[in-house]
C-alpha positions in Angstrom: -54.9 32.7 -10.8 -52.6 35.7 -11.1 -49.9 35.2 -13.8 -47.2 35.8 -11.2 -48.5 33.1 -8.9 -48.9 30.6 -11.8 -45.3 31.3 -12.9 -44.0 30.7 -9.3 -46.1 27.5 -8.9 -44.9 26.2 -12.3 -41.2 27.0 -11.4 -41.7 25.3 -8.0 -43.1 22.2 -9.7 -40.2 22.0 -12.2 -37.7 22.4 -9.4 -39.4 19.6 -7.5 -39.4 17.5 -10.5 -35.7 18.1 -11.1 -34.9 17.3 -7.4 -36.9 14.0 -7.7 -35.1 13.2 -10.9 -31.8 13.9 -9.2 -32.6 11.4 -6.4 -33.9 8.7 -8.5 -31.6 8.8 -11.5 -28.6 6.5 -10.7 -25.1 7.3 -12.2 -22.0 5.0 -12.6 -19.8 7.1 -10.3 -18.2 6.7 -6.8 -16.9 9.2 -4.4 -13.6 9.7 -2.7 -13.1 11.9 0.5 -10.3 12.5 3.1 -10.0 9.6 5.5 -8.4 9.6 8.9 -4.7 10.0 9.6 -2.8 7.9 12.0 0.6 8.7 13.8 2.9 5.8 13.1 4.9 6.9 16.2 1.8 6.6 18.5 -1.2 4.6 19.2 -4.3 3.6 17.4 -7.3 2.2 19.3 -5.1 1.9 22.4 -2.3 -0.2 20.8 1.1 1.0 19.6 1.1 1.1 15.8 4.8 0.2 15.7 6.2 -2.1 18.3 9.8 -3.3 18.3 11.4 -5.8 20.7 14.8 -7.4 21.0 16.6 -4.2 19.9 17.3 -0.9 21.6 14.7 1.8 20.7 14.7 5.5 21.4 12.0 8.0 22.5 10.2 9.8 19.7 8.2 13.0 19.6 6.1 14.8 17.0 4.1 13.0 14.3 4.7 10.8 11.3 1.2 10.4 10.1 0.1 8.0 7.4 -2.9 9.2 5.5 -6.1 7.4 4.1 -8.9 8.0 1.7 -12.5 7.1 2.2 -14.3 5.6 -0.8 -17.9 4.6 -1.4 -18.5 0.8 -1.5 -18.8 -1.3 -4.6 -22.6 -1.6 -4.0 -23.2 2.0 -3.5 -25.5 3.4 -6.2 -24.9 7.1 -6.5 -27.7 9.3 -7.6 -27.3 12.4 -9.8 -27.9 14.8 -7.0 -25.0 13.2 -4.9 -22.8 13.3 -8.0 -23.5 17.1 -8.6 -22.8 17.8 -4.9 -19.5 15.9 -5.1 -18.4 17.7 -8.3 -19.0 21.1 -6.6 -17.3 20.1 -3.3 -13.7 21.1 -2.6 -13.2 18.2 -0.3 -14.7 15.3 -2.3 -13.9 13.7 -5.7 -16.4 12.0 -7.9 -14.8 9.4 -10.2 -16.1 6.7 -12.5 -17.1 3.6 -10.5 -14.9 1.4 -12.7 -11.8 3.4 -11.6 -12.2 2.0 -8.0 -13.8 -1.3 -8.9 -12.5 -2.4 -12.3 -13.8 -5.5 -14.1 -16.9 -5.7 -11.9 -14.8 -6.3 -8.8 -16.9 -6.8 -5.7 -16.3 -4.9 -2.4 -15.2 -8.3 -0.8 -12.6 -8.9 -3.6 -11.4 -5.3 -3.3 -11.1 -5.6 0.5 -9.1 -8.8 0.2 -6.8 -7.3 -2.4 -6.2 -4.3 -0.2 -5.4 -6.5 2.7 -2.8 -8.4 0.7 -1.3 -5.2 -0.5 -1.2 -3.8 3.0 0.5 -6.8 4.4 3.2 -6.7 1.6 3.7 -3.0 2.3 4.4 -3.7 5.9 7.0 -6.3 5.0 8.7 -4.0 2.5 8.6 -1.2 5.0 10.5 -3.2 7.5 13.1 -4.3 5.0 13.6 -0.7 3.7 13.8 0.8 7.1 16.4 -1.7 8.4 18.5 -1.4 5.3 18.4 2.4 5.7 20.0 2.3 9.1 22.5 -0.4 8.1 20.9 -3.5 9.7 21.1 -6.6 7.4 18.0 -8.5 6.5 18.0 -12.0 5.1 15.9 -12.7 2.0 14.6 -15.8 0.5 12.4 -16.9 -2.4 9.1 -18.5 -1.5 6.0 -19.9 -3.2 3.7 -16.9 -2.9 0.5 -18.5 -4.4 -0.4 -21.9 -6.0 -2.9 -21.8 -8.8 -6.0 -23.9 -8.2 -6.0 -26.9 -10.5 -2.3 -26.4 -11.6 0.3 -29.2 -11.6 1.7 -27.8 -8.3 -1.6 -28.1 -6.4 -1.2 -30.3 -3.4 2.6 -30.7 -4.0 3.9 -27.2 -3.4 2.3 -24.9 -0.9 2.2 -21.2 -0.3 5.1 -20.3 2.1 7.4 -23.0 0.9 10.9 -21.7 0.6 12.4 -22.5 -2.9 16.1 -23.3 -2.5 16.7 -24.6 -6.0 15.1 -25.9 -9.1 16.8 -29.0 -10.7 19.8 -28.3 -8.6 20.2 -24.6 -9.8 20.2 -22.2 -6.9 17.3 -19.7 -6.7 18.2 -16.2 -5.5 15.4 -14.1 -7.1 11.7 -14.8 -7.7 12.3 -14.5 -11.5 14.8 -17.4 -11.4 12.0 -19.9 -10.8 10.1 -19.1 -14.2 13.4 -19.1 -16.1 14.3 -22.5 -14.8 10.9 -24.1 -15.2 10.6 -22.9 -18.9 13.9 -24.7 -19.7 11.6 -27.8 -19.6 8.9 -29.1 -22.0 5.4 -29.7 -20.9 5.1 -33.2 -19.3 8.7 -33.2 -18.1 9.5 -33.5 -14.3 10.7 -30.4 -12.5 12.5 -31.0 -9.2 12.2 -28.4 -6.5 14.3 -28.3 -3.3 12.2 -26.5 -0.7 11.8 -25.8 3.0 8.3 -26.7 3.8 6.1 -23.7 4.8 5.5 -25.1 8.4 9.3 -25.3 9.0 9.8 -21.8 7.5 7.1 -20.3 9.7 8.6 -21.9 12.8 12.0 -20.5 11.9 10.6 -17.0 11.3 9.0 -16.9 14.7 12.4 -17.9 16.2 14.2 -15.3 14.1 16.5 -17.9 12.4 17.1 -19.2 8.9 15.0 -22.2 8.0 17.2 -25.3 7.2 15.3 -28.6 6.9 14.8 -29.2 3.1 12.9 -31.8 1.0 12.7 -32.5 -2.7 9.4 -32.1 -4.5 8.8 -33.2 -8.1 6.2 -31.5 -10.2 5.2 -32.6 -13.8 5.2 -29.4 -15.9 2.0 -28.4 -17.5 1.4 -26.3 -20.7 0.7 -22.6 -20.7 -2.7 -21.9 -22.1 -1.4 -19.2 -24.6 1.8 -21.0 -25.9 3.9 -24.1 -25.5 5.7 -22.9 -22.4 6.2 -25.3 -19.5 4.5 -24.1 -16.3 3.9 -25.5 -12.8 1.3 -23.1 -11.6 2.9 -21.1 -8.9 3.8 -17.4 -8.3 7.2 -16.9 -6.6 7.8 -14.1 -4.2 10.2 -12.9 -1.6 10.1 -13.4 2.2 12.5 -12.1 4.9 13.9 -13.2 8.2 14.2 -10.1 10.5 16.9 -10.0 13.2 14.3 -8.9 15.8 10.5 -8.6 15.9 8.8 -5.6 14.4 5.0 -5.6 14.7 2.7 -3.2 12.9 -0.9 -3.0 14.1 -3.5 -0.9 12.4 -7.1 -2.0 11.9 -9.4 -1.1 9.0 -6.7 0.1 6.7 -5.7 -1.5 3.3 -3.7 -0.9 0.3 0.1 -0.2 0.0 0.3 3.5 0.3 1.2 3.6 4.1 4.6 1.9 3.3 6.8 4.9 3.4 5.4 6.3 6.7 5.7 2.9 8.4 9.3 2.7 7.3 10.1 6.2 8.6 8.4 5.3 11.9 10.7 2.3 12.3 13.7 4.3 11.3 12.8 7.0 13.9 12.3 4.5 16.7 15.6 2.7 16.0 17.6 6.0 15.6 19.2 8.0 18.5 18.4 11.2 16.6 14.9 12.6 17.1 14.1 12.8 13.4 10.9 14.9 13.6 12.2 17.5 16.1 8.6 17.4 17.4 7.1 18.6 14.1 3.8 17.4 12.7 4.7 15.6 9.4 2.4 13.5 7.3 2.9 11.6 4.1 2.1 8.8 1.8 3.8 6.5 -0.7 4.3 2.9 -1.5 7.8 1.4 -0.8 9.7 -1.5 -2.1 12.5 -3.6 -0.4 15.1 -1.3 -1.9 13.5 1.8 -0.4 12.1 3.3 -3.6 9.0 5.4 -3.1 6.1 4.9 -5.6 3.0 7.0 -6.4 -0.4 6.5 -4.9 -4.1 7.3 -5.6 -6.1 9.9 -4.0 -3.4 12.4 -3.3 -5.8 15.3 -3.2 -7.8 13.7 -0.5 -4.8 12.7 1.5 -3.2 16.3 1.6 -6.6 17.7 2.7 -6.9 15.1 5.4 -3.4 15.7 6.6 -3.8 19.5 6.8 -7.1 19.0 8.7 -5.3 16.8 11.2 -2.7 19.6 11.8 0.3 18.6 9.6 2.6 21.3 8.5 4.7 19.1 6.1 3.7 16.4 3.7 6.1 13.9 2.2 4.9 13.4 -1.3 6.0 10.8 -3.9 7.7 12.5 -6.8 5.2 11.2 -9.3 2.3 12.7 -7.3 4.0 16.1 -6.8 2.4 18.0 -9.7 -1.2 17.0 -8.8 -0.6 17.6 -5.1 0.8 21.1 -5.8 -2.2 22.0 -7.9 -4.6 21.3 -4.8 -2.2 22.2 -2.0 -4.0 23.4 1.1 -2.8 26.7 2.7 -0.3 26.0 5.5 0.9 22.7 4.1 4.5 22.3 2.6 4.7 19.5 0.1 8.1 17.8 0.2 9.2 15.8 -2.9 10.7 12.3 -2.2 11.7 9.4 -4.4 13.4 7.2 -1.9 13.4 6.5 1.8 16.8 8.1 1.9 15.3 11.3 0.5 12.5 11.2 3.1 15.0 10.6 6.0 17.1 13.6 4.9 14.1 15.7 4.6 13.0 14.8 8.1 16.4 15.6 9.4 16.1 19.1 7.9 12.6 19.6 9.1 13.5 18.5 12.6 16.4 20.9 12.8 14.4 23.8 11.3 16.7 23.9 8.2 13.9 23.9 5.6 15.2 26.4 3.0 16.7 23.7 0.9 13.9 21.2 1.0 12.9 19.8 -2.4 9.4 21.0 -2.8 6.6 19.9 -5.1 5.8 22.3 -8.0 2.9 22.5 -10.4 3.6 21.1 -13.9 
């Protein structure tokens, strides 16, 4: 066999062996890529994303798109070849598997957690939006979860509204733990609550729940010290002055909060905030309207630009990373609160963009 032919054959065999190794060698990585974007002012799968009844709304134009990230599942076993392709791609990110699924979390557990965060983000978006336009929202402290096997199991229930503990009024979730820990383990703790069923009925009727009952729980002992505990997690629930429904399937996590809030503000405001422009964005939001950072910012700005966005509302803490990977034609606007975002929208809608706070590389 000629030497040149032998060399080519050997090289081919080596290449084939490397490709086979790349396919069969599994690596502990996962992949993130740009996901779909959805206009919060429009429809998704034939249904309005935001529906408001019982209050005057106004026509809207343009886009206020929330953005998403696609991730490989918890059971996906990436091979070396796929990892190399992802590392070389400009539109995908390969990250350690544990970054997406820490502590061996299953895909089912991750989906459940994301669904809970998504639900909470909707609640906070409604609160922040209504506060932004001066519409008051009633807040109340509730039993968010009851720990299985705890002293409260079967006595207190998720959704119960906590009015007081031992006669001391409860106005913030943190008040509950403070009042419980005044006791010693084994002592009775008396809660005045509105049962969850009554609270749910009142919420449907957009009224404050009133019927109360007293519940006594014998305090247990914390596993790490001698603190008294009852085994509940307190949270906040709200009564809205009119119904606001958010419908969006197959999306999880808290990062759409800002865009939901802005969509609500736009629909309830006489001014056309977007001015017909295509604006996308991301960011968590709390009840006070503070915008928080999110994961996957690089994927979200790519997805937004591919969808046609010209402006992207970016959480301040994500700005440096976003600016490093900014796609051509996309203006990254820095926001820290819903008020920042609303003011930015007003400037964009009017074409007054010279003074917009822009993201810069660190």
